[in-house]
N, C-alpha and C positions, 0 to 999 in steps of 0.2 A: 582369952581371944578378944573380948570386948575392949579390954584395956589397951591392947595393941592397936586396935582400930582407932580408938580415941586418940592415942598418941600420934598415930600417922596423920589423922585429920588435923590435929593441932599443928604438927610440923608443916603440913601443906599450907595452912592458913598463914603461918609465919613466913614461908618462902615466897608467897605471892608479892607482899610489899617489897621484899628484898629484890625480887626479879624486876619489879617495876622501877625501883630506885636505880638499879644497875642499867636498865634500858634508858632511863632519863639521863643518867650520867654519861652513857655512851653517846646519846644524841647531842648532849651539850658539848662533849669533846669534839664530835664531828663538826658542829657549828663553829666552834672556836678555830679548829684546823682549817675549815673552809675560809673563814675570815682572814686567817694568817696567810693562806696561799693567795688569796685575792690581793692582799697588801703587797706581797712579794711580786706578783705579776704586774702591779701598778708601779713598782719601784719605790715604795714608801718605807722608810726606816722607822726605828723605834721612836725617834724624836719627832716624827711627822714631816721630816725633810725628804724631798724626792731624791732617791739615790740611783735612778736609772742614769747610766753614764752617757753623756752627750759630748761629741767631739768639739774641740776648740783649737785655736791657733797654737802651734807647737807640738801637737800630737803627730807621731810618726807611725805610718801604717804600711803594712805589706798587703797589697791587693793582688789577688790571683784570679784571672779569668780563664776558665777551663777552655783549652783548645785555642787560646789567643795569647801568644807570648808577647805580642806588640805592646799591649796595655798592662800586662802583668809586671809588677815591680814594687819598689819601695818609694813611698811618697810622704811628704810632710804637709800638714795643713798650714798654709801661709798666714801672714798677718791680716789678710782680708777674709780669712775663714774658708778659702778655696783650696782645692787640689788641682794641680795642673797635670791632667792625664793625657797620655798618648791617645790619638784618635779623637777623643772627646773634648779636649781643651779644658776650660775652667768648669769644675764641678763644685758646687757649694756643699761643704761638709759641716760647717759650724752649726751646732745645735741639733745635729742628727745623731740618732743611736746607730750602732753597728748594723742592725737589721734594716733601718731606714736607708742608710747610705748604700748598702748592698743592693737594695731594691731600686734605688735611684739610678745607680750605674747600669744595672740590668735593663731598666726601662730606656735609658738613653741609648744603649747599644742596640736595642730592638728598633726604637723609633728612627734612629739615624742610619739604619740599614746595614749595620756591621755584622750582626748575628741574629738568627731566628729565635733561638732559645738559650740565651747566655746564662751561665752560672758563675756567680761571683762569690769569692770567699775573702774575708778581711781579717787580718790579725793586727793587733796593736803592738808595735815594736817598742815604743817609748811613749809614756804619758807625759803631758805637760806638768810642770811643777805646781805645787800649792804654796800659799803664802801665809805666814803668821805675823801679825802686826800688833802693835800696842805694848802692853806691859809684860814683855818677856825678855829674857836675857839677850837673845840674838835674833831680833826681828829680821825677816827676809824671806827668800824663796827656798824651797826644799824639794828634793826629788820625791815623787809619789811612790809609795809602797802599798800594795794591795792589802786591804783589811785594816787600814789605819783609822784610828779614832782621833777625836779632838785632843784627848789626853796625850796620846802618842805624839801628836804634832807639837804640842806645847813643850813636851820633854825634849824633842829634837831642837826646838828653838831656845833651849837653855833654861827652861822652867820659868816660873813666875818671878816678877820683881816683888818687892815688899809692898808696892802700891796696888797690886793686881786684884781685881775682883775674880774670885775663884769658883763662883757658882754658875753663872750664865755667861755665854759668849755670843758675839755676833758672827754669823756665817753668811758670806755673800757668795752666791752660786749662779752659774748659767749666763747666757748671753743677755738676759734681761736684768742681771745683777740683783736677783731676788735676795732680800735680807731677812733672815730669821734668827730667833734666839734659840740656842741649843745648849746642851750640857756636855760634860766630858765624854759621854758614851756615844755621841753622834758620829756617824760615819763620815770620813773625809774623802772627797773625790778630787781628781786632778783639776787644777784651775781654781779650787776653792780659796777664798780669802777668809781667814779666821782672825778676828780682832778680839784681843783681851783688853777689856776696859779697865780704867782706874776705879778703885772702890772709893766710896765716900766714908770718911772716918766718923 
């Protein structure tokens, strides 16, 4: 009987550090997950480039205002970055996210006295193209496809030339033309400009 008690005590002592280690591992996993979720909420990709989509000239949108057919319809962001909406006239869309644009239209409808509690839904019908420049086979503009990476974009543009630097690329994004260095796994968004530079021999 004493031997059984000793064995049980020994096993209990062993299990405590294991339980503590498991608890620490779970806590670490929760911390990592929380950080990842925060990154997604802020629209930050693996490369550190902001990936929250913001509208630009050429985007085609379907705007629906519930119980108001006059303003509902298909619209395109023009070269000045505006939408020409029925009732409201010019509404600046460039640089706004879908949530921000919906809120802006709802606020304008309230402030201008058209509706007391408007509800706006926006769908993107067509995204503006992206561009691949520099040392690729066929530089130019290409239709955006969801989930595209820099590597996919370069493949669409005919692949690398023999002079191309294949490790880091310039990506220009947004109304402020922010320029960053990215790798082949970086996410591509509509309107992005990807530049493949010449390597130095």
